[in-house]
N, C-alpha and C positions, 0 to 999 in steps of 0.2 A: 637412654630414653630418647625417643624420637620427638621432633618438634611437631606441633599441630599440622603444619603444612606437609611434612613427610608422612604423617599418619593419614592425612587426607589423600595424598597422591597414591599411597599404598592401597587404600580402600578403593579408590576409583579404578586403579589398575586391576584389582581383583574382580571388581564388578564388570569391567570391560572384558577381561579374559573369560569370565563366566558367560557373558552375553555372546561373545564370539564363539565359544564352544557350543552352547545350546543353539545359537542361531545357525551355526554351521551344520549341526545335526538336523535341525528343522529344514534348512535349505536342501540338504542332501535327500531327505525322504520326501520332500514335496516337489522340488524342481530339478535338482541336480541329477537324480537317478533317472529322470526321463531324457537326459541329454545323451546317454550312452547305455549300452547293455539292453536288456530286455524289459526294463521298467522295474520299479521297486517291488511290484506285486509278484514278480517272478524270481526275486532274489531270495535264496534260501541258504541258511547255514545249518549244516547237519551237525551231529554230535561230535564227529571227528574234527570238523573245522572249528567248532567251539573249543574243543580241548587244545587244538593247535594255537588258536588265538589266546587262550588263557596262559599257556606256558610261554608263548612268545612275548606276550604283554608283560608277564612277570619278569622275564629275562631282560627285555629292553628297558623297562622301567628302572630296574636296578642298574643297568648299564649307564643310563642317563644320570641317575642320582649318585652312584657310588664308584663306578669303575674308573681307574686311573686314566684309561684311554680317552674318556670323555672330559677329563679335568680341564683341558684348554677351553672347551666350550662352556663349562660351568664357571670358569675363573672370573669373568666380569660380574657374576652374581652371587658366588658362594666362596667359602674358604673351607679347607680341611683342617680340623682341630683334633686333639686327643679327646677320645670319648671319656666322659666323666667316670666310667667304670674302670678306666685304665686298660681295658682289653682291646685296644686298637684305636682307630681314627673314625671320625664321623664328619659328614658334610653339613655345614650350616649356612644359612643365608647371610649375606653381608650387606652393608649399606642401609639406605633408608628409602622410603617411598617406592617408586617403580622398580628400582634395582632390587630392593628387598622382596617385593612381591614376586618378581621372576625367580629370585633365589629360593623362595619358599616353594615355588612350583617345581623347580628342577632338583631340589634336594630331597624331595619326597618321592619314593618310588611308586607309591600308589597314585599320587597326583600326576606325575609324569606318565605313568602307565595308562591313566584315563585318556589322555590325549593320544598316546600311542595306539591304544585299542581302537579309538575312533578313526584314526588315520589308516590302520590296517583294514578295517571293515570297508572303508571307502576304496582302498586299493584292491581289495578282493572283488568289489563290484566292477570296477573299471578294467582291472588287469588281473583276472583270476589266476591264470597260469603262473606268471612270474611271482605273484604274491604268495601263492600256495607253496611254491618251492622255497621262498624266503621263510614262510611260516614253519615249514618242516625243519629247516636248519635251526632257526632260533628257538623253536619249541624243544628240539633235541638238546640244545644247550641249556635251556631253562630246566628241563627234566633232570639233566645231569647235575646242575647246580643244586637242585633240591635233594638229590641222592647224596651228593657230597656233603651238604649241610646236615642231613640226617646222620650220615656216617660220623661226621665230626662231633655231633652232639652225643652220639653213643660212646665215642672214644673219650670225650671229656667226662661223661657220666661214669664210665668204667674206671677211668683214672682216679676220679674223686672217690668213688666207692672203694677202690683198692687201697688208697691212702687211708681212708677211714678204717677199713678192716685192719690195716697194718698197725694203726695207732691202738685199736682195741686189743689186738693180739699182743702188742708190746706192753700195754698196760696190764694185761692179765699175766703175762710172763713176769713182770716186775712184782706183782702181787704174790705170785707163787714163790718167788725167790725170797720174799720177806717173811713168808709163813714158816 
């Protein structure tokens, strides 16, 4: 249980992060976009860019939240523990107050991905060429991860169904032998 001071610090940190995020977006679309490029009114993202952003955000959000390579960056705010299902590990926030608020942000791939997506859009505006190349690479990795996850799910389902069928077959064989 957190102390009231820790709970207050955590709440204030979350509010500040939200204000920074929304304020940053507001600043970008009202002021920042006029500092470079052709102005926000000329900034367009087509369906392919949107798809690349989606897959790249998916991959980078998971990298931040779960991948071992990012563990040293998460270490001050999170810890890796056995998942309650027993099927692996999961990342959970640690500490209290500000530390916990940051831990909650970076241990959630959707939360981290929200910030990643905003950053990628800003980078697409100011540095379209290099950002597009980066998006293609990370989107390919994100797509491959989804294919891998689907394949793994099919394999697990197949293995489970095969085991069930084996039990049913064995049960029927035992019944036939007793008859």
